[in-house]
N, CA, C and O of each residue as an XYZ file, in Angstrom:
700
protein
N     -18.401    -12.724      1.472
C     -19.498    -13.470      2.134
C     -20.252    -12.498      3.097
O     -21.464    -12.615      3.272
N     -19.451    -11.464      3.764
C     -20.227    -10.596      4.651
C     -21.288     -9.856      3.984
O     -22.226     -9.413      4.647
N     -21.214     -9.680      2.684
C     -22.289     -8.980      1.976
C     -23.401     -9.819      1.790
O     -24.541     -9.380      1.945
N     -23.159    -11.086      1.443
C     -24.134    -12.154      1.522
C     -24.991    -12.306      2.744
O     -26.216    -12.421      2.761
N     -24.110    -12.289      3.834
C     -24.895    -12.432      5.138
C     -25.586    -11.128      5.509
O     -26.594    -11.242      6.207
N     -25.221     -9.970      5.170
C     -25.946     -8.761      5.399
C     -27.271     -8.859      4.487
O     -28.382     -8.617      4.957
N     -27.077     -9.213      3.218
C     -28.367     -9.327      2.363
C     -29.376    -10.331      2.923
O     -30.575    -10.052      2.934
N     -28.933    -11.440      3.367
C     -30.015    -12.599      3.783
C     -30.571    -11.859      5.145
O     -31.791    -11.813      5.304
N     -29.809    -11.353      6.003
C     -30.370    -10.788      7.270
C     -31.216     -9.702      7.038
O     -32.216     -9.616      7.751
N     -30.999     -8.793      6.119
C     -32.017     -7.989      5.525
C     -33.288     -8.370      5.080
O     -34.342     -7.800      5.361
N     -33.129     -9.470      4.295
C     -34.295    -10.002      3.648
C     -35.066    -10.888      4.742
O     -36.290    -10.981      4.659
N     -34.427    -11.481      5.672
C     -35.140    -12.089      6.834
C     -35.873    -11.162      7.600
O     -37.036    -11.414      7.918
N     -35.236     -9.968      7.974
C     -35.916     -9.008      8.925
C     -37.140     -8.474      8.113
O     -38.217     -8.283      8.677
N     -36.958     -8.236      6.780
C     -38.164     -7.610      5.999
C     -39.184     -8.769      5.938
O     -40.353     -8.486      6.202
N     -38.891     -9.955      5.642
C     -39.787    -11.010      5.635
C     -40.573    -11.149      6.827
O     -41.802    -11.212      6.789
N     -39.807    -11.205      8.032
C     -40.543    -11.355      9.291
C     -41.546    -10.232      9.754
O     -42.562    -10.453     10.412
N     -41.109     -8.962      9.309
C     -41.858     -7.805      9.481
C     -43.104     -7.706      8.709
O     -44.126     -7.157      9.120
N     -42.951     -8.296      7.517
C     -44.175     -8.263      6.606
C     -45.124     -9.432      6.702
O     -46.339     -9.238      6.728
N     -44.587    -10.676      6.759
C     -45.536    -11.911      6.728
C     -45.790    -12.486      7.840
O     -46.797    -13.188      7.931
N     -44.938    -12.312      8.907
C     -45.257    -13.244     10.290
C     -46.205    -12.471     11.104
O     -46.192    -11.241     11.081
N     -47.014    -13.136     11.812
C     -47.950    -12.530     12.744
C     -47.165    -12.085     13.917
O     -46.162    -12.673     14.322
N     -47.729    -10.897     14.501
C     -47.226    -10.654     15.933
C     -47.245    -11.478     16.804
O     -48.233    -12.202     16.931
N     -46.131    -11.586     17.653
C     -45.782    -12.443     18.664
C     -44.340    -12.639     18.914
O     -43.437    -12.039     18.330
N     -44.192    -13.617     19.924
C     -42.755    -13.873     20.322
C     -41.700    -14.165     19.224
O     -40.625    -13.594     19.042
N     -42.330    -15.315     18.448
C     -41.424    -15.779     17.329
C     -40.999    -14.542     16.348
O     -39.872    -14.429     15.867
N     -41.870    -13.807     16.169
C     -41.539    -12.551     15.143
C     -40.612    -11.705     15.934
O     -39.542    -11.414     15.399
N     -40.856    -11.281     17.094
C     -39.900    -10.484     17.948
C     -38.554    -11.104     18.136
O     -37.578    -10.355     18.190
N     -38.405    -12.390     18.239
C     -37.060    -13.186     18.319
C     -36.381    -13.006     16.965
O     -35.233    -12.564     16.914
N     -37.005    -13.310     15.956
C     -36.492    -13.349     14.481
C     -35.947    -11.886     14.119
O     -34.928    -11.696     13.455
N     -36.803    -10.832     14.668
C     -36.431     -9.331     14.349
C     -35.248     -9.094     15.115
O     -34.274     -8.594     14.550
N     -35.207     -9.389     16.332
C     -34.076     -8.920     17.136
C     -32.808     -9.662     16.613
O     -31.797     -9.012     16.350
N     -32.847    -10.905     16.473
C     -31.654    -11.583     15.907
C     -31.172    -11.092     14.632
O     -29.960    -10.931     14.485
N     -32.012    -10.828     13.660
C     -31.719    -10.416     12.458
C     -31.132     -8.933     12.388
O     -30.235     -8.637     11.599
N     -31.656     -8.109     13.193
C     -31.417     -6.800     13.431
C     -29.824     -6.712     13.998
O     -28.953     -5.962     13.558
N     -29.694     -7.665     15.073
C     -28.192     -7.802     15.558
C     -27.441     -8.335     14.496
O     -26.338     -7.795     14.400
N     -27.673     -9.247     13.635
C     -26.821     -9.689     12.582
C     -26.619     -8.514     11.520
O     -25.632     -8.526     10.784
N     -27.463     -7.619     11.463
C     -27.507     -6.648     10.392
C     -26.454     -5.523     10.954
O     -25.602     -5.032     10.213
N     -26.583     -5.192     12.223
C     -25.727     -4.270     12.733
C     -24.162     -4.691     12.976
O     -23.191     -3.934     12.969
N     -24.182     -5.996     13.176
C     -22.853     -6.639     13.374
C     -22.114     -6.761     12.079
O     -20.901     -6.553     12.063
N     -22.810     -7.108     10.913
C     -22.259     -7.218      9.681
C     -21.695     -5.800      9.183
O     -20.611     -5.608      8.631
N     -22.693     -4.835      9.509
C     -22.036     -3.429      8.986
C     -20.919     -2.979      9.685
O     -20.016     -2.329      9.159
N     -20.962     -3.374     11.088
C     -19.877     -2.877     11.947
C     -18.662     -3.646     11.343
O     -17.620     -3.045     11.082
N     -18.800     -4.907     11.138
C     -17.626     -5.578     10.423
C     -17.078     -5.015      9.253
O     -15.863     -4.867      9.122
N     -17.933     -4.680      8.363
C     -17.623     -3.937      7.102
C     -16.885     -2.793      7.292
O     -15.919     -2.543      6.570
N     -17.276     -1.988      8.289
C     -16.781     -0.555      8.498
C     -15.373     -0.848      9.077
O     -14.365     -0.274      8.662
N     -15.368     -1.815     10.101
C     -14.055     -2.101     10.746
C     -12.939     -2.433      9.746
O     -11.803     -1.961      9.810
N     -13.395     -3.328      8.778
C     -12.462     -3.873      7.780
C     -12.130     -2.804      6.899
O     -10.953     -2.789      6.536
N     -12.871     -1.913      6.470
C     -12.695     -0.711      5.671
C     -11.768      0.328      6.190
O     -10.875      0.832      5.509
N     -12.027      0.628      7.444
C     -11.286      1.556      8.157
C      -9.953      1.279      8.881
O      -9.042      2.098      8.997
N      -9.961     -0.002      9.360
C      -8.904     -0.476     10.448
C      -8.282     -1.768      9.830
O      -7.480     -2.440     10.478
N      -8.681     -2.116      8.514
C      -8.115     -3.549      8.022
C      -8.292     -4.601      9.059
O      -7.365     -5.313      9.443
N      -9.563     -4.677      9.517
C      -9.803     -5.954     10.486
C      -9.864     -7.139      9.690
O     -10.420     -7.277      8.601
N      -9.181     -8.036     10.409
C      -8.897     -9.421      9.787
C      -7.650     -9.556      8.739
O      -7.448    -10.499      7.974
N      -6.878     -8.390      8.897
C      -5.729     -8.420      7.953
C      -4.435     -8.127      8.666
O      -4.410     -7.448      9.692
N      -3.361     -8.647      8.113
C      -2.007     -8.253      8.867
C      -1.071     -7.708      7.699
O      -1.213     -7.878      6.488
N      -0.105     -7.030      8.360
C       0.910     -6.481      7.298
C       1.963     -7.529      7.070
O       2.307     -8.242      8.013
N       2.502     -7.669      5.864
C       3.643     -8.629      5.548
C       4.619     -7.718      4.670
O       4.262     -7.127      3.650
N       5.916     -7.691      5.220
C       6.868     -7.027      4.521
C       7.918     -7.793      3.780
O       8.319     -8.877      4.206
N       8.394     -7.228      2.628
C       9.388     -7.978      1.875
C      10.470     -6.975      1.461
O      10.187     -5.845      1.061
N      11.710     -7.434      1.573
C      12.861     -6.421      1.311
C      13.527     -7.004      0.270
O      13.773     -8.210      0.260
N      13.924     -6.053     -0.846
C      14.762     -6.383     -1.962
C      15.933     -5.391     -1.892
O      15.776     -4.225     -1.529
N      17.067     -5.891     -2.242
C      18.437     -5.091     -2.362
C      18.828     -5.176     -3.813
O      18.907     -6.234     -4.437
N      19.103     -3.797     -4.371
C      19.554     -3.732     -5.582
C      20.862     -3.125     -5.660
O      21.129     -2.386     -4.712
N      21.811     -3.263     -6.621
C      22.950     -2.405     -6.700
C      22.517     -1.282     -7.705
O      21.834     -1.404     -8.721
N      23.040     -0.247     -7.210
C      22.608      0.936     -8.049
C      23.788      1.360     -9.228
O      24.985      1.121     -9.068
N      23.283      1.957    -10.301
C      24.290      2.490    -11.207
C      23.847      3.958    -11.268
O      22.832      4.396    -10.728
N      24.800      4.722    -12.047
C      24.451      6.016    -12.087
C      23.298      6.302    -12.818
O      22.903      5.534    -13.696
N      22.601      7.563    -12.473
C      21.289      7.777    -12.978
C      21.507      8.441    -14.505
O      20.617      8.507    -15.353
N      22.642      8.832    -14.642
C      23.051      9.221    -16.088
C      24.000      8.268    -16.732
O      24.797      7.661    -16.017
N      23.982      8.087    -18.014
C      24.764      7.127    -18.697
C      26.111      7.610    -19.019
O      26.864      6.910    -19.696
N      26.472      8.794    -18.567
C      27.883      9.424    -18.885
C      28.744      8.450    -18.068
O      28.387      8.050    -16.960
N      30.059      8.034    -18.745
C      30.855      7.281    -18.174
C      31.803      8.189    -17.183
O      32.239      9.296    -17.498
N      32.036      7.551    -15.975
C      32.826      8.285    -14.865
C      31.865      9.200    -14.070
O      32.364      9.874    -13.170
N      30.705      9.281    -14.280
C      29.869      9.950    -13.259
C      29.125      8.959    -12.264
O      28.732      7.857    -12.644
N      28.979      9.362    -11.132
C      28.173      8.709    -10.235
C      27.115      9.710     -9.592
O      27.338     10.442     -8.627
N      25.909      9.607    -10.310
C      24.891     10.663     -9.803
C      23.566      9.861     -9.528
O      23.187      8.880    -10.168
N      22.952     10.431     -8.501
C      21.603     10.145     -8.237
C      20.693     11.245     -8.329
O      20.828     12.231     -7.604
N      19.687     11.132     -9.254
C      18.981     12.285     -9.766
C      17.706     12.372     -8.863
O      17.214     11.315     -8.466
N      17.153     13.547     -8.520
C      15.896     13.797     -7.983
C      15.023     14.813     -8.761
O      15.564     15.637     -9.499
N      13.767     14.769     -8.615
C      12.998     15.941     -9.125
C      12.010     16.281     -7.924
O      11.304     15.534     -7.247
N      12.213     17.787     -7.885
C      11.310     18.418     -6.898
C       9.886     18.513     -7.280
O       9.610     18.728     -8.460
N       8.877     18.361     -6.321
C       7.594     18.513     -6.543
C       7.136     19.581     -5.562
O       7.605     19.741     -4.435
N       6.051     20.376     -6.189
C       5.503     21.360     -5.340
C       6.451     22.339     -4.825
O       7.216     22.943     -5.576
N       6.420     22.520     -3.508
C       7.329     23.484     -2.704
C       8.701     22.814     -2.700
O       9.581     23.561     -2.272
N       9.061     21.745     -3.022
C      10.343     21.292     -2.887
C      10.601     20.612     -1.805
O      11.758     20.220     -1.659
N       9.632     20.312     -0.814
C      10.005     19.241      0.202
C       9.752     18.023     -0.220
O      10.224     17.114      0.464
N       9.034     17.696     -1.318
C       8.592     16.342     -1.704
C       9.564     16.107     -2.985
O       9.725     16.984     -3.834
N      10.108     15.010     -3.032
C      11.051     14.697     -4.110
C      10.713     13.370     -4.744
O      10.173     12.512     -4.046
N      10.993     13.130     -6.040
C      10.852     11.727     -6.657
C      12.345     11.550     -7.057
O      12.943     12.427     -7.681
N      12.887     10.449     -6.694
C      14.242     10.054     -7.069
C      14.215      9.101     -8.286
O      13.436      8.157     -8.416
N      15.119      9.460     -9.108
C      15.269      8.707    -10.381
C      16.600      7.820    -10.216
O      17.685      8.352     -9.981
N      16.446      6.475    -10.352
C      17.661      5.843    -10.220
C      17.633      4.732    -11.254
O      16.638      4.491    -11.938
N      18.842      4.032    -11.335
C      18.977      2.933    -12.239
C      19.748      1.623    -11.496
O      20.804      1.790    -10.886
N      19.214      0.536    -11.596
C      19.832     -0.779    -11.047
C      20.742     -1.372    -12.019
O      20.753     -0.959    -13.179
N      21.407     -2.188    -11.677
C      22.180     -2.880    -12.726
C      21.279     -4.106    -13.380
O      21.640     -4.670    -14.413
N      20.282     -4.398    -12.795
C      19.240     -5.316    -13.648
C      18.339     -4.581    -14.507
O      17.733     -5.250    -15.343
N      18.122     -3.268    -14.462
C      17.279     -2.646    -15.299
C      17.976     -1.700    -16.167
O      18.918     -1.033    -15.738
N      17.550     -1.612    -17.380
C      18.178     -0.682    -18.374
C      17.444      0.715    -18.330
O      18.047      1.741    -18.643
N      16.239      0.721    -17.967
C      15.500      2.138    -18.106
C      15.670      2.637    -16.656
O      15.721      1.944    -15.639
N      15.758      4.144    -16.780
C      15.770      4.796    -15.302
C      14.271      4.653    -14.831
O      13.226      4.838    -15.454
N      14.511      4.256    -13.503
C      13.142      4.002    -12.733
C      13.092      5.218    -11.602
O      14.054      5.947    -11.359
N      11.789      5.304    -10.952
C      11.552      6.461     -9.940
C      10.892      5.824     -8.665
O      10.384      4.703     -8.663
N      10.947      6.554     -7.722
C      10.305      6.136     -6.562
C       8.898      6.745     -6.607
O       8.632      7.802     -7.178
N       8.015      5.963     -5.939
C       6.698      6.310     -5.880
C       6.486      7.426     -4.860
O       7.293      7.520     -3.935
N       5.468      8.273     -4.952
C       5.247      9.163     -3.840
C       4.142      8.767     -2.878
O       4.163      9.048     -1.680
N       3.216      8.122     -3.462
C       2.074      7.756     -2.519
C       2.607      6.501     -1.612
O       3.260      5.581     -2.104
N       2.263      6.573     -0.280
C       2.621      5.680      0.729
C       4.068      5.265      0.509
O       4.366      4.071      0.480
N       4.845      6.093      0.376
C       6.363      5.757      0.301
C       7.113      6.615      1.298
O       6.586      7.628      1.759
N       8.348      6.226      1.643
C       9.296      6.935      2.392
C      10.687      6.671      1.759
O      11.101      5.572      1.387
N      11.349      7.869      1.696
C      12.775      7.718      1.143
C      13.819      8.126      2.135
O      13.631      9.163      2.771
N      14.877      7.433      2.326
C      15.831      7.907      3.138
C      17.459      7.656      2.437
O      17.768      6.684      1.748
N      18.209      8.597      2.749
C      19.502      8.568      2.058
C      20.626      8.325      3.243
O      20.624      8.916      4.323
N      21.473      7.452      2.871
C      22.568      7.166      3.788
C      23.940      7.340      2.941
O      24.054      6.751      1.866
N      24.942      8.132      3.429
C      26.174      8.315      2.677
C      27.363      7.479      3.365
O      27.251      6.880      4.434
N      28.263      7.526      2.746
C      29.581      6.681      2.973
C      29.294      5.102      3.166
O      29.759      4.446      4.099
N      28.555      4.648      2.265
C      28.426      3.290      2.157
C      29.530      2.587      1.409
O      30.307      3.290      0.763
N      29.680      1.330      1.422
C      30.925      0.672      0.725
C      30.620      0.613     -0.709
O      31.440      0.848     -1.597
N      29.283      0.259     -0.900
C      29.008      0.345     -2.548
C      27.536      0.896     -2.675
O      26.750      0.948     -1.729
N      27.280      1.275     -3.879
C      25.760      1.973     -3.980
C      24.918      0.934     -4.089
O      25.030      0.043     -4.930
N      23.939      1.025     -3.136
C      22.712      0.103     -2.944
C      21.342      0.708     -2.873
O      21.249      1.840     -2.398
N      20.452      0.192     -3.218
C      19.153      0.517     -2.800
C      18.278     -0.714     -2.257
O      18.103     -1.791     -2.827
N      17.847     -0.359     -1.207
C      17.038     -1.376     -0.295
C      15.570     -0.926     -0.448
O      15.322      0.221     -0.074
N      14.596     -1.650     -0.931
C      13.343     -1.471     -1.009
C      12.442     -2.331     -0.145
O      12.451     -3.546     -0.345
N      11.634     -1.796      0.835
C      11.102     -2.777      1.669
C       9.389     -2.443      1.368
O       8.895     -1.351      1.648
N       8.794     -3.305      0.905
C       7.340     -3.225      0.662
C       6.414     -3.973      1.535
O       6.528     -5.184      1.722
N       5.551     -3.283      2.036
C       4.585     -3.762      3.018
C       3.200     -3.783      2.480
O       2.649     -2.767      2.056
N       2.661     -4.930      2.506
C       1.266     -5.346      2.021
C       0.278     -5.718      3.046
O       0.661     -6.233      4.096
N      -0.733     -5.536      2.858
C      -1.882     -6.115      3.609
C      -2.396     -7.470      3.248
O      -2.766     -7.650      2.088
N      -2.452     -8.326      4.012
C      -2.972     -9.819      3.495
C      -3.823    -10.316      4.553
O      -3.702     -9.871      5.694
N      -4.742    -11.273      4.243
C      -5.726    -11.940      5.248
C      -5.062    -12.572      6.342
O      -4.082    -13.279      6.105
N      -5.494    -12.399      7.580
C      -4.868    -13.079      8.775
C      -5.217    -14.712      8.680
O      -4.376    -15.523      9.067
N      -6.194    -15.043      8.271
C      -6.632    -16.396      8.233
C      -7.656    -16.775      7.202
O      -7.996    -15.868      6.442
N      -8.158    -17.846      7.057
C      -9.257    -18.254      6.105
C     -10.515    -17.702      6.438
O     -11.276    -17.330      5.545
N     -10.846    -17.601      7.782
C     -12.157    -16.943      8.034
C     -12.068    -15.491      7.412
O     -12.916    -15.053      6.635
N     -11.063    -14.859      7.794
C     -11.179    -13.367      7.271
C     -11.191    -13.310      5.634
O     -11.850    -12.463      5.030
N     -10.483    -14.187      5.055
C     -10.465    -14.170      3.626
C     -11.811    -14.654      2.992
O     -12.169    -14.278      1.876
N     -12.583    -15.571      3.827
C     -13.832    -15.803      3.342
C     -14.980    -14.658      3.595
O     -15.944    -14.507      2.845
N     -14.742    -13.924      4.693
C     -15.602    -12.809      4.970
C     -15.400    -11.732      4.068
O     -16.354    -11.178      3.522
N     -14.247    -11.405      3.880
C     -13.939    -10.116      3.200
C     -13.223    -10.132      1.774
O     -12.744     -9.151      1.206
N     -13.246    -11.286      1.367
C     -12.502    -11.419     -0.021
C     -13.277    -10.579     -1.225
O     -12.663    -10.328     -2.263
N     -14.454    -10.217     -1.067
C     -14.993     -9.415     -2.055
C     -14.483     -8.070     -2.063
O     -14.780     -7.408     -3.057
N     -13.724     -7.475     -1.107
C     -13.408     -6.026     -0.960
C     -11.978     -5.864     -1.911
O     -11.548     -4.760     -2.246
N     -11.431     -6.954     -2.221
C     -10.293     -6.890     -3.112
C      -9.080     -6.235     -2.429
O      -8.232     -5.733     -3.167
N      -8.899     -6.184     -1.021
C      -7.898     -5.515     -0.378
C      -6.602     -6.515     -0.064
O      -5.583     -6.091      0.481
N      -6.777     -7.891     -0.477
C      -5.577     -8.735     -0.257
C      -4.350     -8.261     -1.174
O      -4.455     -8.120     -2.393
N      -3.345     -8.065     -0.554
C      -2.187     -7.746     -1.238
C      -2.047     -6.257     -1.560
O      -1.172     -5.934     -2.364
N      -2.888     -5.247     -0.966
C      -2.968     -3.910     -1.179
C      -1.667     -3.398     -0.570
O      -1.279     -3.921      0.474
N      -1.019     -2.499     -1.088
C       0.170     -1.794     -0.713
C      -0.200     -0.822      0.515
O      -1.034      0.084      0.509
N       0.724     -1.288      1.691
C       0.536     -0.547      2.827
C       1.440      0.645      2.814
O       1.032      1.784      3.041
N       2.720      0.332      2.532
C       3.638      1.292      2.512
C       5.018      0.783      1.763
O       5.279     -0.412      1.618
N       5.811      1.791      1.335
C       7.085      1.350      0.629
C       8.071      2.152      1.149
O       7.832      3.354      1.267
N       9.266      1.652      1.521
C      10.415      2.564      2.051
C      11.518      2.243      1.086
O      11.854      1.083      0.848
N      12.114      3.375      0.495
C      13.222      3.243     -0.143
C      14.531      3.773      0.568
O      14.537      4.922      1.010
N      15.574      3.006      0.679
C      16.797      3.472      1.474
C      17.923      3.386      0.314
O      18.214      2.349     -0.282
N      18.464      4.568      0.112
C      19.541      4.606     -0.820
C      20.886      4.826      0.017
O      21.184      5.828      0.665
N      21.613      3.673     -0.146
C      23.168      3.621      0.463
C      24.110      4.182     -0.599
O      24.372      3.481     -1.577
N      24.658      5.453     -0.464
C      25.561      5.878     -1.450
C      26.918      5.890     -0.822
O      27.077      6.149      0.371
N      27.993      5.576     -1.728
C      29.395      5.957     -1.367
C      29.620      7.573     -1.269
O      28.889      8.457     -1.716
N      30.729      7.683     -0.621
C      31.002      9.229     -0.481
C      31.272      9.921     -1.856
O      31.160     11.146     -1.917
N      31.639      9.166     -3.014
C      32.083      9.887     -4.204
C      30.735     10.064     -5.055
O      30.847     10.685     -6.112
N      29.554      9.609     -4.719
C      28.333      9.765     -5.445
C      27.732     11.196     -5.197
O      27.723     11.668     -4.060
N      27.308     11.775     -6.111
C      26.540     13.199     -5.974
C      25.059     13.032     -6.032
O      24.507     12.140     -6.676
N      24.464     13.914     -5.343
C      22.861     14.016     -5.450
C      22.642     15.271     -6.197
O      23.206     16.319     -5.882
N      21.803     15.162     -7.210
C      21.527     16.251     -8.115
C      20.184     16.312     -8.617
O      19.598     15.338     -9.090
N      19.582     17.745     -8.485
C      18.340     17.828     -9.038
C      18.445     17.809    -10.637
O      19.499     18.062    -11.220
N      17.288     17.495    -11.264
C      16.990     17.174    -12.546
C      17.229     18.486    -13.245
O      17.849     18.412    -14.306
N      16.839     19.690    -12.826
C      16.962     20.822    -13.329
C      18.478     21.159    -13.470
O      18.895     21.514    -14.572
N      19.240     21.073    -12.507
C      20.853     21.287    -12.628
C      21.484     20.118    -13.471
O      22.565     20.329    -14.020
N      20.924     19.006    -13.591
C      21.453     18.027    -14.459
C      21.307     18.394    -15.920
O      22.194     18.191    -16.749
N      20.030     18.997    -16.209
C      19.879     19.374    -17.596
C      20.662     20.664    -17.964
O      20.944     20.916    -19.135
N      20.981     21.417    -17.001
C      21.818     22.546    -17.262
C      23.242     22.070    -17.583
O      23.828     22.516    -18.569
N      23.816     21.157    -16.750
C      25.143     20.718    -16.858
C      25.057     19.969    -18.304
O      25.964     20.145    -19.118
N      24.074     19.225    -18.571
C      24.304     18.581    -19.950
C      24.292     19.431    -21.093
O      24.903     19.127    -22.118
N      23.539     20.626    -20.959
C      23.758     21.630    -22.054
C      24.969     22.320    -22.191
O      25.166     22.857    -23.281
N      25.856     22.425    -21.284
C      27.177     22.988    -21.187
C      28.133     22.080    -21.918
O      29.331     22.359    -21.971
């Protein structure tokens, strides 16, 4: 809707500049439409840069972890180093999933806690949603509703679980 308002006020400003005679009426229409144009552009920029009219909503899910490798008797959580080694992607398996899953790197944070009672993964997903119906009406064309703000992975591992690099796991498997 904000794009429609912007388009209409630009058209109104153009119409008054071209077709209306000079005078007080033309000046008032020009001033009001120019203020509406600047306000619309400001609202669009504020929504794009600072998520104006949106709020963060978080959802937490807890999963029970299984070993990343299917070898019986092993309890491993695998990770893969990226770049210089400071960034990692963790490869994990939950009881509800048969395939190996991985943490995402963009907009996410991973933490590890040892000495837990049972292996668990808590995933907290935070998304941007509209604050109210007015914000939704104004900015729904942007497609930002439900956009991922961040994701936090918290691995709670018992003391008997090992954390292992995928390269080291491949070497162990060859032996």
